[in-house]
C-alpha positions in Angstrom: -23.0 -131.8 258.6 -26.7 -132.0 258.6 -28.8 -133.9 255.7 -32.2 -132.9 256.6 -34.2 -129.4 257.8 -35.8 -132.0 260.8 -32.5 -132.9 261.8 -32.1 -129.4 262.4 -35.0 -129.0 264.1 -34.4 -131.7 266.3 -31.5 -130.5 267.4 -33.2 -127.1 268.2 -35.5 -128.7 270.9 -32.7 -130.9 272.0 -30.2 -128.0 273.0 -32.7 -125.3 272.9 -30.2 -123.2 270.8 -31.6 -120.6 268.2 -31.1 -122.2 264.5 -28.1 -119.9 263.5 -26.4 -120.8 266.3 -26.9 -125.0 265.8 -25.2 -124.1 261.9 -22.4 -122.0 263.6 -21.9 -125.0 265.8 -21.7 -127.2 263.2 -19.5 -124.8 260.9 -17.3 -125.0 263.8 -17.3 -128.6 264.1 -17.1 -129.5 260.5 -14.3 -127.2 259.8 -12.5 -127.5 263.1 -12.2 -124.1 263.5 -13.4 -121.8 266.8 -17.0 -120.5 266.8 -14.9 -116.8 266.6 -13.3 -117.9 263.4 -17.2 -119.0 261.8 -18.4 -116.2 262.9 -15.5 -114.1 261.5 -15.9 -115.7 258.2 -19.2 -114.9 257.6 -18.8 -111.5 258.7 -16.8 -111.0 255.9 -18.7 -112.4 253.5 -21.8 -110.2 254.6 -19.1 -107.4 254.5 -18.4 -108.3 250.9 -22.3 -108.8 250.0 -22.4 -105.0 251.4 -19.4 -103.7 249.6 -20.7 -105.5 246.3 -24.0 -103.8 246.4 -22.3 -100.0 247.5 -19.8 -100.1 244.8 -22.3 -100.5 241.9 -21.5 -98.9 239.0 -24.4 -98.1 236.4 -22.4 -97.2 233.6 -20.5 -100.8 233.6 -21.3 -103.2 231.0 -21.0 -106.9 230.7 -18.4 -107.9 227.6 -21.3 -108.8 225.6 -23.0 -105.6 226.5 -26.4 -107.5 227.0 -25.9 -106.4 231.1 -25.6 -103.4 233.1 -27.4 -100.4 234.0 -30.8 -101.8 234.5 -30.6 -101.9 238.5 -30.1 -98.0 238.4 -33.3 -97.4 236.4 -35.2 -99.4 239.0 -33.5 -97.2 242.0 -34.5 -94.1 239.8 -38.0 -94.9 239.3 -38.0 -95.6 242.9 -36.7 -92.4 243.7 -39.6 -90.8 241.7 -42.2 -93.0 243.4 -43.0 -94.9 240.3 -42.8 -98.6 241.9 -46.0 -100.0 242.4 -44.7 -102.7 244.9 -43.3 -99.5 247.0 -40.1 -98.8 248.8 -38.9 -102.1 250.1 -39.7 -104.3 247.5 -38.4 -102.0 244.9 -35.3 -102.0 246.9 -35.0 -105.7 246.8 -35.5 -105.3 243.1 -33.2 -102.7 242.4 -30.2 -104.3 244.4 -31.1 -108.0 243.0 -30.5 -106.6 239.5 -27.2 -104.9 240.6 -25.7 -107.9 242.2 -26.4 -110.2 239.3 -25.2 -107.2 237.0 -21.6 -106.9 238.8 -21.2 -110.3 238.5 -22.1 -110.5 234.7 -19.4 -107.5 234.4 -16.9 -109.0 236.8 -17.2 -107.5 239.4 -16.5 -109.1 242.7 -19.3 -110.4 244.2 -20.5 -113.5 246.9 -21.7 -117.1 245.5 -24.8 -117.6 247.1 -24.6 -120.2 246.8 -23.7 -119.9 243.2 -22.6 -116.6 241.1 -25.5 -117.1 239.0 -28.0 -116.1 242.1 -25.5 -114.2 243.9 -28.5 -111.4 244.2 -31.2 -112.9 246.0 -29.6 -113.2 249.3 -27.4 -109.7 249.6 -31.1 -108.3 248.1 -33.4 -109.0 250.7 -30.7 -109.1 253.9 -29.4 -105.8 252.9 -32.5 -104.2 252.4 -33.7 -105.5 255.6 -30.6 -104.0 257.2 -31.2 -100.9 256.0 -34.8 -100.5 256.1 -35.8 -102.5 259.3 -32.7 -101.5 261.1 -31.5 -104.5 262.1 -28.2 -104.8 264.3 -24.8 -105.8 261.9 -25.0 -109.0 264.6 -28.8 -110.1 263.8 -27.7 -109.9 260.3 -24.9 -112.3 260.7 -27.2 -114.7 262.4 -29.3 -114.5 259.3 -26.6 -115.4 256.9 -26.1 -118.5 259.3 -29.6 -119.5 259.0 -29.4 -119.2 255.2 -26.5 -121.2 255.3 -28.1 -124.2 257.5 -30.6 -124.0 254.5 -28.2 -123.9 251.3 -26.1 -126.6 253.3 -29.0 -129.3 253.3 -30.4 -128.5 249.8 -27.1 -129.0 248.6 -26.6 -132.6 250.3 -30.2 -133.3 249.5 -30.5 -132.3 246.3 -27.9 -129.7 244.0 -27.4 -126.0 243.8 -25.8 -126.0 240.1 -27.8 -125.3 237.0 -26.0 -127.7 235.3 -27.3 -130.6 237.4 -30.6 -129.2 238.4 -31.9 -126.6 236.4 -32.4 -122.8 237.6 -34.9 -124.2 240.5 -31.2 -125.7 241.8 -29.7 -121.7 241.8 -32.0 -119.2 241.7 -35.0 -121.6 243.8 -31.8 -122.5 246.2 -31.2 -118.9 247.0 -35.1 -118.2 247.6 -35.1 -121.0 249.5 -32.5 -119.6 251.9 -33.7 -116.1 251.6 -36.8 -116.7 252.9 -35.5 -118.8 255.9 -33.3 -116.1 257.1 -36.2 -113.3 256.5 -38.5 -115.5 258.5 -36.0 -115.4 261.3 -35.2 -111.8 261.1 -39.2 -111.1 261.6 -38.9 -113.3 264.6 -40.3 -116.8 262.8 -39.2 -119.9 264.9 -37.7 -123.0 263.8 -40.5 -124.7 262.1 -41.4 -121.4 260.4 -38.2 -120.9 259.2 -38.1 -124.3 257.3 -41.9 -123.7 256.0 -40.7 -120.4 254.6 -37.7 -122.0 252.6 -40.3 -124.7 251.7 -42.4 -122.6 250.2 -40.1 -120.7 248.4 -38.6 -123.6 246.7 -42.1 -124.8 245.9 -42.8 -122.2 243.8 -39.6 -122.3 241.7 -39.7 -126.0 240.9 -39.3 -126.7 237.4 -37.2 -123.5 236.5 -35.3 -124.1 233.6 -31.7 -123.4 233.0 -31.2 -122.0 229.5 -29.1 -119.0 229.3 -28.9 -117.2 225.9 -25.3 -117.4 224.4 -24.4 -120.1 227.2 -23.6 -116.5 229.4 -24.9 -116.2 233.1 -27.3 -112.9 231.7 -30.5 -113.7 229.8 -32.7 -114.5 231.9 -30.1 -115.3 234.8 -30.5 -111.6 236.0 -34.0 -110.8 236.1 -34.3 -114.2 237.8 -32.7 -112.8 240.5 -34.9 -110.4 241.0 -38.2 -112.9 241.2 -36.0 -115.1 243.7 -35.8 -112.4 245.5 -39.5 -111.5 245.8 -40.6 -114.8 246.1 -38.2 -115.2 249.3 -40.1 -112.0 250.9 -43.8 -112.9 250.1 -42.6 -116.8 251.2 -41.3 -115.4 254.4 -44.8 -113.5 255.3 -46.4 -116.6 254.7 -44.7 -118.9 256.5 -44.6 -116.0 259.7 -48.1 -115.5 259.4 -48.9 -119.0 260.1 -49.2 -120.8 256.8 -47.1 -123.9 255.8 -46.1 -125.9 253.4 -48.6 -129.0 253.1 -45.4 -131.2 251.6 -42.8 -131.1 254.6 -39.8 -129.0 253.7 -37.3 -132.1 253.2 -39.8 -133.6 250.8 -39.9 -130.5 248.8 -36.1 -130.4 248.8 -36.4 -134.1 247.6 -39.1 -133.2 245.1 -36.5 -130.3 243.3 -33.9 -132.9 243.2 -36.3 -135.5 241.2 -37.3 -132.6 239.2 -33.9 -131.7 238.0 -33.1 -135.3 237.3 -36.4 -135.5 235.2 -35.5 -132.1 232.9 -33.6 -132.7 230.0 -29.6 -131.8 229.5 -30.7 -128.9 226.8 -32.8 -127.0 229.7 -29.5 -128.0 232.2 -27.1 -124.8 231.3 -26.2 -126.0 228.0 -27.4 -122.9 226.2 -29.6 -125.8 224.0 -33.0 -125.3 224.7 -35.8 -123.1 226.0 -34.8 -119.1 225.7 -31.4 -119.7 224.4 -33.1 -121.3 221.6 -35.6 -119.3 220.6 -35.0 -117.0 217.2 -34.0 -114.0 219.2 -31.9 -116.2 221.4 -30.0 -117.0 218.6 -29.6 -114.1 217.0 -28.1 -113.3 220.3 -25.8 -115.9 220.4 -24.4 -115.6 216.7 -23.8 -111.9 216.6 -21.4 -112.6 220.1 -19.9 -115.7 219.1 -19.2 -115.3 215.5 
């Protein structure tokens, strides 16, 4: 199990293997399963992501009635040519909303790395496959890249909003997605980890302040922000831009920032948006 992104880069240099295969080998060793089984498991997860996207139901609403249907609104606006960010980013936005809404509506999703951040990685990877015509094998490789980044973040910091705020959930997902996109765009190990660092840096300090204690407001829309951020940071990294703070130090900074957040901003529903006038009214209307 890797404790740093720099260790992965060292292994790449030593073996000559690509980033994704280093992570595949590590997973196979850690779980004591053949590489083929590790690959098959990751493939099944990607298939579940695609199934969740394909089975989105715009008519479903969450039990609170706060979530549902917004992903379809973006898709409709996209079809009308009303999305300023264009067809690729528009699709990323729609898919991020749809996946996060499906989570709120209790449909089957893949925690990536958590349920609250389930829309980020699928939104960018599925859109990349559909719009850029990557092979499915290439997408599974990108999934391993994302997993490797996530494993290091979980080891050095955390991926739970209750522990580190939304930066630990959406921030981690965005970091994982950025690295995966960088790989798909032909980035080497260094570009992958710098894309991940740039994405995580951009979300440092994000609070976890769910209204009424539900993973709906503002969580669903933050999946969009994480996905869009991932694309932008991957583009920057592949253009040759680096994180001036080394990637592992960025993860460490996220940990320290998370620990510094008061409990009220770590998934307790006692601060931030959850404690606005309207946030309290929504809570009272649901739980009274």
